[in-house]
LOBA-915774 format. One line per 10 residues: number of its first residue (from 0); for each residue x negated, y negated, z of N, C-alpha, C, CB. Coordinates in steps of 0.02 Angstrom, whole numbers, plus 50000, padded with zeros to 5 digits. Each point is the difference from the previous one (the first is absolute). Glycine has a CB too. Layout:
LOBA-915774
NUM) X:Y:Z:X:Y:Z:X:Y:Z:X:Y:Z  ...
This chain:
LOBA-915774
0) 49266:51872:49749:50062:49988:50037:50039:49945:49966:49946:50038:50108  50117:49973:49879:50042:49950:49969:50060:49985:50044:49964:50039:49886  50068:49905:50101:50058:49980:50039:50059:50046:49988:49960:49882:49997  50077:50133:50056:50062:50037:49993:50053:49953:49971:49971:50076:50096  50083:49953:49879:50054:49958:49972:50027:49952:50053:50030:50093:49920  49977:49932:50142:50027:49958:50054:49952:49942:50015:50060:50099:50048  49875:49915:49954:49951:49947:50014:49999:49949:49944:49931:50081:50065  50074:49943:49873:50001:49955:49942:50062:49955:50003:49937:50085:49931  50120:49943:50083:50061:49961:50005:49996:49948:50055:50065:50098:49956  49907:49923:50101:49992:49954:50057:49954:49942:49981:50018:50095:50080
10) 49928:49921:49886:49953:49948:49979:50032:49950:49953:49906:50081:50014  50128:49944:49935:50032:49956:49951:50055:49958:50031:49973:50083:49910  50066:49947:50136:50054:49963:50033:49971:49943:50042:50071:50104:50002  49875:49910:50034:49968:49948:50041:49972:49944:49956:49972:50086:50088  49997:49933:49857:49974:49950:49954:50056:49957:49971:49904:50077:49973  50152:49955:50010:50057:49962:49973:50024:49949:50051:50033:50099:49931  49971:49921:50133:50022:49954:50052:49952:49941:50007:50055:50096:50060  49880:49918:49940:49951:49947:50008:50000:49951:49942:49931:50078:50067  50076:49948:49872:50003:49956:49942:50063:49957:50002:49934:50084:49932  50121:49945:50089:50063:49963:50005:49995:49945:50053:50063:50102:49963
20) 49907:49914:50093:49989:49949:50053:49955:49945:49974:50015:50088:50089  49934:49929:49873:49955:49951:49972:50036:49952:49953:49906:50082:50011  50140:49945:49950:50041:49956:49957:50040:49951:50043:50008:50091:49913  50017:49932:50144:50038:49956:50044:49956:49944:50028:50075:50096:50030  49861:49918:49980:49954:49949:50025:49995:49941:49952:49936:50089:50060  50076:49924:49875:49993:49948:49949:50067:49973:49976:49895:50055:49965  50158:49963:50069:50066:49973:49982:50008:49931:50032:50049:50117:49991  49987:49839:49976:50009:49933:50026:50042:50000:50064:49989:49954:49883  50001:49998:50162:50042:49996:50060:50074:49995:49983:49905:49946:50059  50111:50018:49888:50070:49992:49980:50030:50067:49978:49977:49881:49966
30) 49984:50158:49995:50024:50065:49978:50008:50048:50059:49944:49982:49889  50010:50015:50158:50005:50043:50059:50063:49983:50040:49875:50010:50005  50140:49926:50000:50059:49978:50038:50065:50025:49968:49937:49900:50038  50062:50110:49896:50060:50023:49965:50010:50075:50006:49987:49905:49921  49963:50132:50101:50005:50072:50005:50040:50021:50061:49890:50011:49941  50137:50050:50055:50039:50026:50056:49956:50033:50053:50094:50017:49922  49841:49988:50065:49955:50032:50048:49954:49948:50030:50005:50109:49936  49973:49900:50126:49955:49952:50031:49932:50000:49967:50061:50014:50108  49900:49933:49901:49932:49997:49971:49957:50059:50025:50009:49875:49993  49944:50145:49966:49959:50058:50015:49963:49994:50067:49987:50019:49878
40) 49994:49919:50140:49958:49991:50059:50040:50000:50065:49922:49935:49929  50145:50073:50067:50039:50006:50061:49996:50071:50029:50077:49910:49958  49902:50138:50002:49989:50068:50024:49934:50002:50038:50066:50050:49904  49928:49991:50148:49937:50004:50038:49942:50019:49955:50064:50032:50102  49880:49934:49907:49942:50013:49957:49978:50073:50005:49964:49881:50014  50040:50147:50046:49977:50069:50010:50040:50051:49961:49962:49967:50113  50100:50015:49869:50042:50047:49963:49975:50012:49929:50097:49964:50069  49860:49991:49906:49974:50007:49932:49936:50042:49998:50051:49890:49972  49915:50116:50084:49934:50031:50000:50001:50073:49978:49969:49923:50090  50081:50118:49930:50002:50069:49974:50006:50004:49924:50052:50033:50108
50) 49978:49916:49861:50005:49999:49927:49930:49994:49969:50115:49948:50007  49842:50012:50024:49933:49992:49974:49962:50065:50004:50000:49879:50034  50008:50157:50022:49967:50065:50007:50025:50049:49946:49988:49980:50124  50078:50022:49868:50028:50048:49951:49982:49981:49929:50094:50022:50079  49904:49913:49907:49984:49978:49932:49928:50015:49980:50084:49910:50013  49872:50098:50037:49930:50010:49985:49977:50071:50001:49983:49891:50047  50063:50157:49946:49980:50070:49998:49955:50012:49940:50108:50035:50058  49836:49996:49953:49952:50012:49947:50026:50050:49949:49908:49975:50080  50082:50012:49855:50024:50047:49949:49960:50065:49999:50037:49902:49933  49900:50094:50086:49956:50058:50001:49961:49999:50066:49990:50002:49872
60) 50042:50021:50182:49970:49993:50066:49929:50026:50004:50114:50009:50047  49842:49950:49982:49931:50020:50013:49976:49959:50059:49978:50032:49878  49972:49992:50157:49977:49964:50059:49975:49930:49983:49969:50109:50052  49991:49886:49894:49972:49935:49981:50054:49951:49980:49896:50058:49964  50150:49964:49994:50054:49956:49976:50045:49980:50057:49995:50054:49887  50023:49994:50156:50045:49985:50055:49969:49951:50049:50050:50113:49987  49884:49892:50026:49967:49953:50045:50003:49929:49971:49924:50092:50041  50064:49901:49895:50004:49935:49968:50071:49972:50001:49905:50032:49928  50143:50012:50059:50070:49978:50001:50022:49979:50070:50023:50076:49904  49955:49960:50146:50020:49983:50069:49977:49929:50018:49994:50122:50032
70) 49945:49862:49949:49974:49933:50014:50039:49947:49960:49886:50048:50022  50128:49968:49916:50037:49953:49958:50071:49990:50026:49931:50035:49901  50103:50019:50119:50068:49995:50025:50002:49962:50066:50028:50107:49943  49920:49902:50099:49997:49962:50062:49995:49925:49986:49945:50098:50057  50015:49884:49893:49993:49930:49979:50066:49974:49972:49879:50018:49977  50156:50025:49985:50064:49980:49970:50052:49988:50055:49973:50066:49897  50026:49975:50154:50047:49991:50056:49986:49934:50037:50009:50124:50013  49928:49861:49999:49982:49937:50033:50023:49940:49960:49902:50057:50053  50088:49947:49881:50022:49947:49956:50076:49992:50002:49901:50021:49926  50135:50035:50074:50073:49995:50002:50023:49969:50066:50008:50101:49926
80) 49963:49918:50130:50020:49972:50064:49987:49925:50002:49975:50109:50056  49969:49869:49916:49986:49928:49997:50051:49964:49956:49878:50024:50018  50139:50006:49926:50049:49972:49955:50069:49996:50033:49936:50044:49902  50083:50008:50133:50065:50002:50034:50004:49944:50052:50008:50124:49981  49938:49865:50057:49999:49947:50050:50008:49932:49966:49926:50070:50075  50040:49919:49869:50005:49936:49964:50071:49990:49974:49879:50008:49969  50152:50045:50006:50068:49995:49974:50049:49982:50055:49972:50084:49911  50020:49946:50147:50046:49987:50056:49995:49928:50024:49990:50119:50033  49955:49847:49954:49990:49931:50022:50018:49949:49946:49910:50041:50075  50114:49982:49867:50016:49954:49946:50054:49950:50020:49967:50089:49918
90) 50022:49848:50064:50052:49950:50006:50034:49993:49932:49938:49938:50093  50127:50064:49907:50037:50006:49937:49983:49944:49951:50092:50057:50062  49906:49881:49961:49988:49945:49954:49931:50003:49969:50079:49930:50067  49871:50084:49974:49931:50005:49975:49993:50059:49952:49958:49949:50106  50073:50106:49911:49999:50061:49957:50033:49985:49933:50003:50073:50103  50056:49895:49900:50038:49986:49939:49962:49951:49955:50106:50020:50063  49865:49928:49967:49964:49950:49961:49939:50031:49966:50039:49911:50079  49924:50131:49957:49941:50030:49971:50018:50051:49946:49939:49983:50108  50115:50053:49903:50023:50048:49949:50015:49962:49935:50047:50077:50089  49990:49868:49917:50018:49960:49941:49937:49974:49966:50109:49967:50054
100) 49843:50007:49985:49939:49972:49971:49959:50053:49963:49998:49914:50091  49997:50145:49940:49958:50052:49970:50032:50033:49939:49954:50020:50113  50110:49999:49894:50029:50047:49953:50056:49972:49956:49970:50086:50081  50058:49857:49937:50059:49977:49963:49991:49931:49969:50069:50069:50076  49922:49880:49965:49997:49932:49975:49934:49985:49965:50076:49966:50091  49873:50019:49948:49934:49985:49972:49967:50062:49970:49988:49907:50083  50032:50151:49939:49972:50064:49977:49924:50000:50003:50099:50015:49925  49876:49970:50135:49927:50005:50010:49977:50073:49993:50003:49900:50075  50044:50145:49936:49984:50072:49993:50059:50035:49966:49927:49997:50105  50078:49999:49829:50055:50033:49966:49999:50075:50011:49999:49910:49914
110) 50060:50119:50089:50006:50072:50014:50019:50040:49938:50032:49971:50117  49948:50005:49825:50014:50036:49937:49935:50024:49970:50103:49930:49981  49896:50133:49997:49940:50030:49972:49973:49961:49941:50041:50111:50038  50003:49866:49918:49978:49967:49939:49969:49931:50013:50089:50062:49940  49918:49913:50122:49965:49937:50017:49926:50011:50009:50105:49959:50054  49875:50103:49957:49930:50017:50013:49967:50037:49942:50027:50004:50121  50012:50036:49844:49973:50040:49945:50021:49967:49935:50005:50107:50069  49947:49865:49895:50016:49958:49943:49999:50037:49933:49954:49905:50064  50064:50158:49938:50008:50034:49936:50074:49992:49980:49906:50085:50024  50116:49953:49927:50067:49993:49973:50052:50009:50055:49960:50042:49889
120) 50074:49903:50128:50050:50004:50053:50058:50045:49981:49967:49886:50037  50051:50112:49899:50055:50042:49978:49986:50073:50012:50028:49915:49914  49909:50106:50077:49982:50070:50012:50005:50017:50074:49924:49997:49901  50053:49958:50142:50005:50012:50073:50072:50006:50021:49893:49937:50018  50148:50015:49962:50070:49999:50021:50039:50058:49970:49993:49876:50011  49992:50140:49926:50034:50056:49968:49982:50066:50033:50001:49936:49894  49936:50072:50125:49979:50062:50032:50034:50008:50068:49890:49994:49941  50114:49951:50097:50034:50002:50064:50074:50016:49992:49918:49918:50045  50114:50048:49908:50071:50013:49988:50011:50073:49980:50016:49880:49966  49937:50147:49995:50005:50070:49980:49994:50047:50059:49953:49970:49890
130) 50001:50017:50156:49994:50040:50061:50066:49998:50039:49877:49976:50005  50149:49964:50006:50060:49993:50040:50059:50037:49967:49959:49889:50042  50046:50103:49892:50056:50031:49964:49994:50076:50001:50007:49899:49927  49932:50127:50067:49990:50073:49998:50022:50034:50064:49905:49982:49923  50090:49982:50133:50019:50030:50064:50066:49972:50027:49879:50016:50024  50158:49948:49933:50066:49976:50020:49998:49948:50055:50044:50109:49967  49901:49853:50036:49992:49951:50054:50016:49930:49974:49912:50072:50054  50127:49891:49984:50021:49933:49979:49957:49947:50035:50117:50042:49981  49849:49918:49979:49963:49943:50027:50047:49952:50035:49914:50011:49908  50069:49968:50152:50042:49955:50039:49990:49928:49976:49993:50078:50100
140) 50058:49890:49871:49992:49932:49975:49981:49951:50055:50084:50026:49913  49930:49991:50150:49982:49956:50056:49924:49993:50006:50105:50032:50059  49858:50015:49912:49927:49997:50001:49972:49954:49945:49998:50115:50046  50046:49857:49913:49979:49960:49943:50025:50033:49936:49898:49960:50062  50102:50002:49885:50029:50024:49937:49956:50053:49966:50055:49890:49987  49881:50110:50027:49954:50043:49964:49986:50065:50038:49949:49899:49948  50042:50156:50017:49989:50064:50033:49929:50010:50027:50086:50045:49926  49869:49906:50062:49931:50008:50023:49988:49970:50069:49964:49999:49882  50090:49981:50153:49993:49972:50067:49973:50052:50049:50095:49920:49976  49862:50059:50070:49969:50046:50047:50052:50038:50042:49900:49925:50003
150) 50152:50040:50019:50051:50034:50040:50032:50056:49960:50021:49894:50062  49993:50094:49875:50031:50052:49959:49953:50059:49991:50067:49913:49940  49869:50074:50049:49952:50054:49991:49991:50040:50065:49941:49933:49912  50060:50034:50145:49996:50036:50064:50063:50041:50012:49926:49910:50045  50131:50061:49942:50063:50036:50010:50004:50062:49955:50056:49892:50032  49921:50100:49906:50001:50057:49954:49952:50054:50024:50029:49923:49905  49912:50058:50118:49952:50049:50026:50030:50036:50060:49904:49930:49960  50129:50033:50084:50032:50032:50058:50053:50050:49979:49977:49898:50065  50061:50085:49883:50051:50046:49975:49968:50063:49972:50074:49903:49974  49871:50090:49987:49967:50059:49973:49972:50045:50055:49971:49934:49898
160) 50000:50036:50153:49974:50039:50056:50056:50037:50036:49906:49918:50014  50152:50050:49993:50057:50033:50031:50024:50058:49956:50033:49892:50056  49966:50098:49878:50018:50054:49955:49952:50059:50006:50050:49916:49922  49885:50069:50084:49951:50053:50008:50011:50038:50065:49917:49934:49934  50104:50030:50118:50012:50032:50065:50060:50047:49999:49950:49901:50055  50098:50083:49903:50063:50039:49999:50006:50045:49939:50053:49908:50064  49894:50097:49896:50003:50042:49939:50017:50072:50020:49916:49926:49942  50128:50105:50019:50022:50068:50016:49964:50053:49960:50111:49953:50028  49846:50026:49926:49961:50048:49961:49931:49972:49987:50105:50046:49947  49849:49998:50037:49932:49979:49985:49999:49957:49937:49955:50104:50054
170) 50087:49912:49897:50003:49962:49938:50022:49928:50014:50026:50105:49936  50026:49887:50105:50023:49933:50017:49945:49960:50034:50117:50043:50010  49850:49989:50037:49948:49966:50037:49942:49979:49954:50031:50065:50102  49950:49979:49852:49945:49984:49954:50017:49941:49955:49965:50120:50003  50097:49877:49975:50021:49943:49958:49994:49935:50038:50079:50075:49938  49944:49925:50124:49998:49938:50040:49927:49982:50017:50114:50027:50048  49846:50022:49969:49931:49986:50018:49961:49974:49940:50005:50089:50087  50009:49937:49853:49968:49975:49940:50019:49927:49988:50001:50116:49951  50062:49868:50062:50023:49930:49992:49965:49955:50050:50111:50041:49958  49882:49982:50105:49965:49960:50050:49927:49988:49980:50076:50047:50088
180) 49891:50005:49888:49931:49993:49978:49994:49946:49946:49979:50120:50028  50065:49884:49923:49996:49954:49943:50022:49930:50020:50022:50095:49923  50028:49899:50120:50023:49934:50022:49945:49965:50039:50119:50042:50003  49847:49995:50039:49943:49971:50036:49946:49977:49952:50025:50074:50099  49956:49969:49854:49944:49985:49956:50015:49941:49954:49969:50120:50004  50090:49879:49967:50016:49950:49949:50024:49934:50030:50030:50093:49923  50001:49911:50136:50030:49939:50028:49969:49980:50067:50105:50030:49941  49908:50005:50112:49979:49976:50066:49925:49990:50006:50099:50059:50047  49862:49989:49932:49927:49994:50005:49974:49944:49955:49993:50122:50026  50046:49859:49924:49980:49951:49951:49997:49929:50030:50050:50072:49911
190) 49995:49914:50136:50005:49930:50023:50006:49992:50075:50051:49976:49892  49960:50077:50145:50010:49994:50072:49940:49967:50035:50073:50100:49995  49864:49918:49988:49944:49965:50033:50002:49924:49989:49932:50104:49985  50089:49875:49956:50001:49929:49984:50053:49963:50039:49958:50026:49886  50103:50002:50118:50053:49964:50036:49986:50000:50075:50082:50032:49910  49888:50022:50116:49983:50001:50071:49946:49948:50016:50030:50123:50005  49921:49872:49951:49947:49950:50009:50029:49929:49996:49916:50080:49952  50128:49909:50001:50030:49934:49992:50043:49982:50061:50000:50015:49876  50035:50034:50151:50043:49988:50058:49960:49978:50061:50081:50084:49955  49866:49954:50059:49960:49984:50060:49962:49935:49990:49989:50123:50025
200) 49994:49859:49914:49965:49938:49986:50046:49940:50004:49921:50063:49927  50140:49944:50049:50045:49942:49992:50041:49986:50062:50004:50026:49881  50008:50023:50161:50048:49990:50054:49972:49957:50057:50051:50110:49971  49994:49854:50062:49984:49963:50060:50027:50034:50062:50000:49894:49933  50031:50164:50058:50035:50034:50055:49966:50068:50012:50109:49942:49972  49868:50070:50089:49966:50064:50014:50042:50061:49981:49941:49943:50093  50125:50052:49912:50042:50057:49983:49987:50025:49930:50087:49957:50078  49912:49999:49873:49992:50022:49931:49929:50023:49986:50089:49920:49966  49862:50054:50070:49932:50026:49993:49997:50073:50024:49952:49884:50016  50083:50130:50039:50002:50068:50026:50040:50046:49954:49990:49955:50116
210) 50064:50020:49855:50039:50040:49952:49956:50019:49941:50106:49942:50035  49854:50011:49942:49955:50014:49944:49951:50055:50017:50011:49882:49963  49957:50113:50096:49953:50052:50021:50034:50067:50008:49932:49912:50058  50128:50087:49972:50037:50063:50010:50018:50032:49933:50046:49955:50108  49980:50005:49846:50022:50026:49935:49942:50035:49965:50086:49909:49992  49857:50059:50004:49944:50031:49964:49972:50060:50038:49973:49888:49950  50023:50108:50116:49975:50056:50039:50046:50061:49994:49946:49920:50080  50119:50067:49922:50048:50055:49992:49994:50031:49931:50078:49944:50081  49916:50013:49868:49997:50027:49932:49937:50040:49988:50068:49903:49961  49877:50074:50067:49938:50039:49995:50008:50068:50033:49934:49894:50000
220) 50101:50108:50056:50012:50063:50034:50042:50047:49958:49992:49941:50110  50062:50032:49862:50044:50042:49958:49963:50026:49939:50099:49934:50039  49861:50023:49930:49963:50022:49941:49951:50056:50017:50011:49885:49951  49959:50110:50108:49950:50049:50020:50033:50067:50017:49928:49908:50044  50124:50091:49997:50029:50064:50022:50043:50032:49946:49999:49957:50117  50024:50004:49834:50039:50028:49945:49958:50014:49938:50098:49939:50045  49838:50043:49958:49954:50010:49943:50026:49964:49938:49966:50111:50048  50060:49828:49961:50023:49961:49943:49940:49976:49959:50102:49963:50064  49904:50041:49869:49944:49980:49957:49998:49925:49990:50007:50110:49943  49937:49866:50033:49994:49929:49982:49952:49994:49941:50025:49963:50119
230) 49985:49986:49840:49956:49989:49942:49932:49974:50022:50101:49977:49930  49897:49988:50126:49937:49972:50023:50000:50004:50076:49991:49922:49900  49952:50096:50130:49998:50009:50072:50012:49936:50039:49923:50092:49980  50055:49851:49993:50009:49936:50035:50030:49950:49952:49902:50024:50076  50165:49971:49920:50031:49953:49953:49976:49929:50011:50100:50074:49996  49894:49889:49950:49977:49931:50003:50051:49958:50038:49937:50014:49892  50039:49937:50146:50044:49954:50035:50014:49942:49953:49954:50033:50114  50108:49959:49868:50020:49949:49951:50044:49947:50034:49994:50084:49907  49998:49854:50073:50042:49946:50026:50063:49995:49957:49899:49938:50043  50158:50046:49989:50062:49994:49961:49998:49939:49955:50062:50058:50091
240) 49973:49946:49854:50006:49943:49954:50074:49989:49986:49887:50024:49948  50136:49915:50066:50068:49982:49986:50001:49951:49942:50034:50017:50120  49997:50003:49826:50000:49959:49939:50072:49987:49980:49889:50048:49963  50135:49890:50042:50070:49985:49983:50016:50015:49927:50000:49914:50088  49949:50089:49869:50011:50014:49930:49986:50073:49983:49972:49882:49973  50027:50159:50078:49984:50071:49991:50045:50031:49947:49961:50007:50119  50012:50030:49833:50041:50029:49948:50052:50049:50026:49906:49985:49923  50080:50047:50135:50051:50045:50027:50060:49960:50024:49912:50083:50033  50072:49862:50004:50054:49962:50030:50043:49967:49947:49929:49981:50101  50043:50005:49840:50037:49966:49948:50005:50044:49939:49962:49888:50043
250) 50089:50153:49953:50013:50037:49940:49975:50071:49998:49996:49894:49947  49985:50134:50110:49978:50070:50001:50061:50046:49995:49899:49970:50069  50090:50095:49919:50057:50046:49996:50042:49999:50063:49934:50071:49923  50130:49934:50068:50046:50001:50057:49989:50063:50041:50084:49933:49935  49918:50059:50132:49987:50056:50044:50051:50056:49990:49950:49921:50083  50112:50062:49902:50051:50051:49988:49981:50042:49940:50088:49926:50049  49886:50042:49898:49977:50036:49942:49942:50046:50018:50037:49906:49926  49916:50069:50114:49944:50040:50022:50023:50062:50037:49929:49898:50006  50120:50093:50039:50025:50056:50039:50032:50053:49955:50018:49923:50096  50011:50055:49850:50035:50048:49957:49952:50038:49954:50099:49925:50005
260) 49842:50045:49981:49958:50030:49949:49933:50027:50025:50054:49924:49922  49923:50051:50136:49932:50016:50021:49996:50069:50031:49979:49880:50018  49963:50151:49973:49984:50062:50035:49935:49988:50038:50058:50073:49913  49938:49948:50150:49940:49987:50039:49939:50036:49972:50071:49984:50100  49871:49992:49920:49937:50028:49973:49993:50074:50012:49948:49889:50017  50081:50135:50039:49993:50071:50016:50030:50044:49945:50003:49971:50122  50048:50004:49843:50032:50039:49948:49971:49986:49931:50103:50001:50068  49853:49947:49927:49971:49983:49936:49930:50029:49992:50068:49896:49998  49899:50117:50060:49931:50022:49997:49997:50076:50005:49961:49892:50050  49994:50138:49915:49992:50072:50003:49952:50018:50056:50023:50010:49878
């Protein structure tokens, strides 16, 4: 038994919404205040729960898999409700101060992939720029100057899932799904466990600890139900390293040049 086109579209659309909401959880209070839409947590918590059900549709329905997924989705819903309650109780000054300490000023928890993965930064950034360019997606400078910011990677994933949901042909859908598989394998799976671990370890605010747990739990769910591949079943947990003399920060290729010349790994690998 396989998913119908309608069920597949529903699943991808729900996943796109959840990933987009998750990006909003990690947006700064100042950036949220500048938006024309209210914060995500002003919507009733119960209105999000059907999205979790739809996002967790099994790719190959079976009694054993569905039973496991039902338990996992129930846990995911409980986690979301707890996170929503914590968000609704946030005090703006405390929230803003902790956001600055974690992600901007002291950067106790940097949100850039290359802060955790110490291989060639130019290759990481060029590959990301190539992905974005291939799908006509513009990195939001408000997320930071570099394309490896977590918000940008989440927003791009949400866009790809929305494209998969609205694909008008099997060929279009296969192209997008192949990109999602590769983007997960080469980028998100590479460093998401590390940044989530760093966030929950470094934060003094329960809200960000819950965001960390939610982000990783959601991503594990998406990887499972979408059959996304990974190079290693349990990625190593790495601590971030901030080096003011980092060769990327001083004299690395310009991001505009990378965007113009790079091709993502999905188009380079056979």
